[in-house]
N, C-alpha and C positions, 0 to 999 in steps of 0.2 A: 664232228665226233672228235674227240680228244683221246690220243693216245696212250697205253695205259702205260704209266711213269711220269707223263709228260704234267708239268705242275699247271694247274687251273688260273686264269686270270682271275688276281685280285678283284675286290670290289671297285676300289679305287682305280685300279689299272682301266677297268670297263668304264667305269664313269669318265676317265681322260680320254679314252678312245672316243666313246659317244661324243664330247665336248669337241675333241678335234673333227670328226666327223661332221657334226653341225656347224662349226667355223668353217670348215670347205665350202657347205653347202649353202652359207649364208653369203660368203664371198662371189662364189660364182654366181648367185640370184643379183648381187651389188653391181658384178661387172656388165651381167645382160641386162640389168635395168638401164643403166646410163649407157649402154650403146644401143639402145633402142630408141630413135628418135620418136616414134608413133608413142611410147610409154612417156617420155619426157613431155609432149606434147599434151598429152591425156593429164597427167600428175601435176605439171606445174604451170602450163601454156595456160590450161582451159580453166584452171579455177582463178586465175588473175582476170582472162576476159569476164568470167561469172560475176566474180566481184564487181566489177566496173560495170557490167551492163546491169546488174541487178540495182544495185546499189547509185548508180547516176540515172539513168531511163527507166526503170522501174519504180512506179510511183502509185501509190491508191490514191494519193493528195488530189483534189480538184482545186486548180489554182488558174486564174487568166480566163475566167468561163466568159465568152461573150454574150453579152446580154444586151435586149434592147428595153430603154426605159423611159415609158411614155408620158410625156406631161401633156395631159388634155388641155389645160388651163395652166400654164406656169405661173406660178406666184414665190415670195419668200419660203413659205411654208413647204410648198412640194419641192424647191429647188433643195430645202436643207435636207430632205427624205432622199432626193435623188444623188446629193454627196456622199451618202451612204455606202452607195454601190459604186459613184465614181471613186471614191479615195480606197477603194476596199482591193485589196491583194489577190482577192477571190473573184474580182469580176472585172472584164475587159468592156465598159459600158458605152452603148450608141445611145444618144439621146434624141428620142422623136416625139412630135406632136399629135401624130396619126398612127392609130390602130391598125387599121387596113396595111400599112406600110411594115409594121411591127410584124402583123401575120405572114407579110410574103418573105421577109426576110426569115421568120423561123420557119416555114415552107422550103426554101431555099438551102436552110440548114447553116445560113450565116452568123444565126446566135443560137444558142440553146435555152434560151429562156426567156420570156416577156414578164416586167414588172411594169403594171399599167396603174397609174394614179391619175383617178377621175377626176372631170372638171368640177365637180363639187367636193372634192377633196378636203379642202380648208374648210367650208362652211360645215361638213359633217363631222371634222376633228375638233372644232371649236364645240359643238353640241354634243362630244362625246362617245361619237360612233365615227371614229374616221378608218375607212378600208380602202387597202392596195390590194388589188390583183396578182397572182401569182400563174405565170403559164411556162410549163416546162415541157422540151421536148422530151417524149418518152421511151424513144426506143431501147436505151440502156438505162432499166431499172433502177440499180442503184447508184449511177451516176444522176439521174433526175433526183432521185429523194437527197442527194447530199446538195446538190443545188439549192432545192428548196427549203432546205434546212439553214443553208448561208443566208438565203435570201429573208427567210422571217427573221435570222438573227440580225440582219441589218435594220430591218425596219422595229424589232424590239429596242437595239440602242437608239434609233430615233424617238421610241416611245418612254426611254430613260431619260433623254437628253431634254426632254422637254417636261417630266414629272420633275427633274431637277431643277430646271427655271420657274417652277411655279404654276403650269400650266396645268389644266385639269384632264387627268388621265381618262381613256377610253373606258368604257361600260363600267363607269362610278369609282375607278381603283386600278391600282396598278400594283402589280407583286416582284420586287427585286431577286432575282435570281445571282446567287454566287455559287459557281459550279468550279470543281477541282477535277481533272485527269487523274487519278493516280496513273503512278508508274509509267506515265507517257504525258509528262507536263507541255511540251511542245506540240501535241497533236501530231505527230510526225510520223508517217507508216514507215520509214526506213528505220526505227527505231525496231520493229519486229521484223522486216524483211530480212535486214543484215544478219541478224543473228540466225533466223531461218537460212541464209544461204550457206551457213557452216553443213546442214544437212546435206544438201545437194554435194557439197565439195568431200565431205566426208563419206558419200556416198560412192562417187564417181571414180575415187580414187579404191577404196576398200572394195568395193563389188566388181565397179564395171571392168579397171584395168587389170584387177587379180584375174576376172574371169578370160580376158581375152589373150593375157599371156600366159596360163594355165592352157588353154585350148590350143593355143599355138604349139606348146611344147608335147603335146597330145598327139597334133597332125603330124609334126615332126620326129616323133618318135622318140624324142630325148628323154622323156621320162621312162620309156619301157628299157632305155639305157641305165637308168639308174635300180631301177628293179633288181638286176642280176649283181649290184655289188652288196656289202654289207650293210648300206643305210636302211633304218627301219622307215617304219609308215609314220610315226610321230616325228621324226628329225625331217622327214619331208615337209609335211605339212608347216612344221614352226619355221623351215628354212623359205618356205614359201612367202610364210606370213611377216617376216619381220625387215626386210626391205621397204616391202609398200605400207607396213605400222608406219615406220619413221617417215615414210614420203606422207601418209595422212596427217601425221602431227606437224610436220611442217606446213603442209595445208592448213591445219587450225591453226597455228600460229599468223600465217599471214592473214588468216581471218580477222581473228582478234586484231592484229594490229591496223588493218584497214577500217573495221568497226570504230576503235577508239580515237585513230588521229584522224582517219581519213571522212568519216561520215559523223564522228563525235557521239556515237550512240554512247549513253551511259553504261557503264558495268558495274553492279552494285552487289554482286556474289563472290565466292573466292575461287581464285584461280585454279587453285590445286583441286577444289571439287569440280570444276569445268574441266580440267583435265580429265580427273578421274573417270566421269560420266561420258566424255569425248572417248575415253581409252575401250570403255565397253561397249558404245557402240561401234567404233572401228573394227573391234575382234569379229561383232556380229557382223558388219558388213564385208570383212575377208572372209569370214566361214560361209557366207553364202556364195561369195564369187569361188571359192575353192570347189563347193557341193555344186554348184552347175557345172562346173566346167569337168570334174571330173565324170560329170552324169553324162553330159553329151558330147566332149571331146571334140567340137566343132568350134571352129570360132563365130561365124554366122550363125550357128542355133545358139551358142552360148551368150551370145553378145544381145540378141534378141529377145532370150529369155532373162537375163539380167535386166535388162530395159525396161520390162513388164512386169517384173516381181519387184525391181528397187527401186530403179530411177523414178519411171512415172507414178509409183504411190508415194515416194516421198517427193513430189512436186505436188500432185492434187489430193492425196488424200490423209494427210497429216497433219493439217491445220497450219500449213506453212503460208497458204495464200488464201484457202477459203476456209470458213466457219464450218467445224465439224456439225456443229448443232443446227445447223439450216441444210444438212444433208438427210435424204430418207434413211430410216431407222436399220436398213438393212446393210448400208453401208457405213454408218455408224458402229454396228458390230464389228463388220469386216475389220475397219480400221484399228481394232484392239489387237488384232494378231500382224502389225506394221510396225515394228521398232522403230521407225522412223517418228511415229507419232507421238513416242514416248521422249525421244531425242530432243524434237521440235520444243514440246512442252517444257523440259527441261535447261534448255538454253534461251528461250526467253524467259523464264523464270529467273534464271542465274541473271542474266544481263540486266532485267530491268526490275526486279522484284526483291532480287537479292537470294541469302540461304533460307529459302522456306521449306524448311524438313519435311512438314506434312506433303508437300508435292515433290521433293527430292528423293526422300527416301523409297517409295513405293516406285517411283518411276526407273529409279536407277536396280531397284530390283528385279523388276522384269527385264530389261536389258542383262543385268547378271545372268539371270536364267535362260533367256535367251541364246547369249553367248556359248555358255556352258555347253546348251545341247546341241546349237549348230558344230561346234568346236569339236564334240565327240561323234555328231554324225559326220563330217566329213571326213575323220579320221578313221571311221570305218569304212567309209565307200574307198580309201584309199587303200586300205588294208585287203578288201576284196579284189584290188585289182593286182596287189600284188600277190595275189594267192595262185 
């Protein structure tokens, strides 16, 4: 209450006081962030480890596949076909002359496939009906399909070479296929894995780290100490977000640098646009972290809830590792509620395809709506705790 005759604070003085309180809170949060070794480990060390692990160790490409090439009747023609496997970077070949020996290697999992070139292959090829048999160890269905496609490609190249040399093509003719893979000419899985990695790092810093720090303050009672001061709910929320927002943007810059210069991933979009959509997603992640920590007030419960709600869906249900179109319809519908789905799509589009506005604008609008709703909800929950 203001006593009679006491001058009221002007709007400028009130705004200046708010800025001073906010600046003091941000300084306090920044000091606390850099004094906490676990926060530094999660915010800086963990992103570096994730970049190195996903960039170098994880690859969906299949190379150096051990295969047995069985030449039942070695000849110049069959040797030429086998050379397509020997010289290919995708295969690590073992040449044999006995099919039972190759089957034994396959059963012992010493090879992943068998290319059988029958004893009458050369004669059948001259008559226009040459065939080679491909056997693949199928416990990993996706890997088996890739190996089969590589083997068929090696045989197709052999047929193309013979057709170019003037030999009769099998089945009375040959088709020449000229293929081009748009936006990923190198056919390298790192081109979409590394941009998708940004989602995990932004989620880790924005949601997981914020949740742990906020829940720790609830447990220690430091937030209750702020409730008796003149600071307002919005000022508390903003002061908690600013240091981790800056840390998240530092992680984004680190990822972009690694993608461009360490893994040579092409970037065809706008840096400003990438920064803008990343800001929206980081605000969503920060709001989720603040909301979960305010509702649970326990580090253990908050960390488990954040892991289930944000990190695991970002890893498995965002399209980062697995194609959503191959999932059941119920899972696809659920994925529309996950902000990581839209951010993954935005990152892969901006990195590989460029500023495709028909993709960027709808996904960015969804993230903006989620950020506004979640920030309002986080402030409302904090306001209830102040009451």
